[in-house]
C-alpha positions as CSV (number, residue, x, y, z in Angstrom):
1,X,1.9,-34.1,103.6
2,X,1.6,-36.6,100.7
3,X,0.6,-40.1,100.7
4,X,3.9,-41.0,99.7
5,X,5.5,-39.5,103.0
6,X,3.5,-41.7,105.5
7,X,4.9,-44.0,107.4
8,X,3.6,-47.9,107.0
9,X,2.6,-47.4,110.5
10,X,0.5,-44.2,109.6
11,X,-0.9,-45.9,106.4
12,X,-2.1,-48.5,108.6
13,X,-3.8,-46.6,111.3
14,X,-5.3,-44.1,108.6
15,X,-7.0,-47.3,107.2
16,X,-8.3,-48.4,110.4
17,X,-9.7,-45.2,111.4
18,X,-11.2,-44.8,107.8
19,X,-13.0,-48.4,108.3
20,X,-14.4,-46.6,111.8
21,X,-12.4,-48.9,114.1
22,X,-11.0,-47.6,117.3
23,X,-7.9,-47.8,119.2
24,X,-8.7,-48.6,122.5
25,X,-6.4,-49.8,125.7
26,X,-6.3,-53.4,125.8
27,X,-3.6,-55.6,127.2
28,X,-3.0,-58.4,125.0
29,X,0.0,-60.8,123.8
30,X,0.6,-61.1,120.1
31,X,4.2,-63.0,119.0
32,X,5.5,-63.3,122.5
33,X,5.1,-59.4,122.6
34,X,2.5,-57.6,125.3
35,X,0.5,-55.0,123.7
36,X,-1.1,-52.2,125.6
37,X,-3.8,-51.0,122.8
38,X,-5.0,-52.3,120.3
39,X,-8.0,-51.8,117.2
40,X,-11.5,-52.4,117.9
41,X,-14.1,-53.1,115.2
42,X,-17.0,-52.5,117.8
43,X,-16.1,-55.2,120.6
44,X,-14.2,-57.2,118.1
45,X,-10.5,-57.1,119.0
46,X,-8.8,-56.5,115.4
47,X,-5.2,-56.0,117.0
48,X,-2.9,-54.2,114.4
49,X,-3.9,-55.5,111.2
50,X,-1.2,-54.8,108.8
51,X,-3.1,-53.7,105.1
52,X,0.4,-53.1,103.7
53,X,1.5,-57.2,103.5
54,X,1.2,-59.6,101.2
55,X,0.4,-63.1,101.6
56,X,3.9,-64.8,100.6
57,X,1.9,-68.1,99.5
58,X,0.1,-65.8,96.7
59,X,3.6,-64.1,95.7
60,X,4.6,-67.3,94.2
61,X,1.9,-67.4,91.9
62,X,2.9,-63.8,90.8
63,X,6.6,-64.9,90.5
64,X,5.8,-67.7,88.3
65,X,3.5,-65.6,85.8
66,X,6.4,-63.1,85.6
67,X,9.1,-65.9,85.6
68,X,7.0,-67.3,82.5
69,X,6.2,-64.3,80.9
70,X,2.5,-64.8,81.3
71,X,1.0,-61.4,82.7
72,X,-1.0,-60.3,79.6
73,X,-2.2,-63.6,79.3
74,X,-3.1,-64.0,83.0
75,X,-4.5,-60.5,83.1
76,X,-6.8,-61.2,80.0
77,X,-8.1,-64.3,81.5
78,X,-8.9,-62.8,84.8
79,X,-10.8,-59.9,83.1
80,X,-12.6,-62.9,81.1
81,X,-13.4,-64.7,84.5
82,X,-14.5,-61.5,86.3
83,X,-16.9,-61.1,83.4
84,X,-15.3,-57.6,83.2
85,X,-15.6,-56.9,79.4
86,X,-19.4,-56.0,80.2
87,X,-18.4,-53.4,82.5
88,X,-17.3,-49.5,82.2
89,X,-13.9,-49.4,82.4
90,X,-13.6,-48.0,85.8
91,X,-15.5,-50.7,87.2
92,X,-13.6,-53.2,85.4
93,X,-10.3,-51.7,86.6
94,X,-11.7,-51.8,90.2
95,X,-12.9,-55.4,89.8
96,X,-9.5,-56.7,88.4
97,X,-7.5,-54.7,91.5
98,X,-9.7,-56.4,94.0
99,X,-10.2,-59.6,92.5
100,X,-11.2,-62.5,94.5
101,X,-8.4,-64.8,95.2
102,X,-10.6,-67.5,94.0
103,X,-10.7,-66.3,90.6
104,X,-6.8,-65.0,90.8
105,X,-5.7,-68.9,91.7
106,X,-8.2,-70.1,88.9
107,X,-6.8,-67.6,86.2
108,X,-3.3,-68.6,87.0
109,X,-4.2,-72.5,86.9
110,X,-5.7,-72.0,83.5
111,X,-2.7,-70.1,82.3
112,X,-0.1,-72.3,83.3
113,X,-2.1,-75.2,82.0
114,X,-1.8,-73.3,78.6
115,X,1.6,-72.5,78.9
116,X,2.6,-76.6,80.0
117,X,0.7,-77.7,77.0
118,X,2.9,-75.8,74.4
């Protein structure tokens, strides 16, 4: 089975397993729905994490960047904030893909500020 053939649930389960979490019997309620098992990190209840969802609030930033066609400027600004110029090509790509939310927000603010001044 290729990764494209995996269901969302299978992808989430594999991510939990790779993180070393365990699916254990546990009665708990979330969103008015009762569940009889959950993922645990050691003794910490993690519930049913979803690694595939993107925070809808952050999507608004991405939407505006695309609407104003600022993708290239945003990418370069984020690259500079991460100081990725001094990294190997592979590590720079990794840092961009995993940029902290604070730096993503700062890059957004700086790029849209420049755009609004024009």
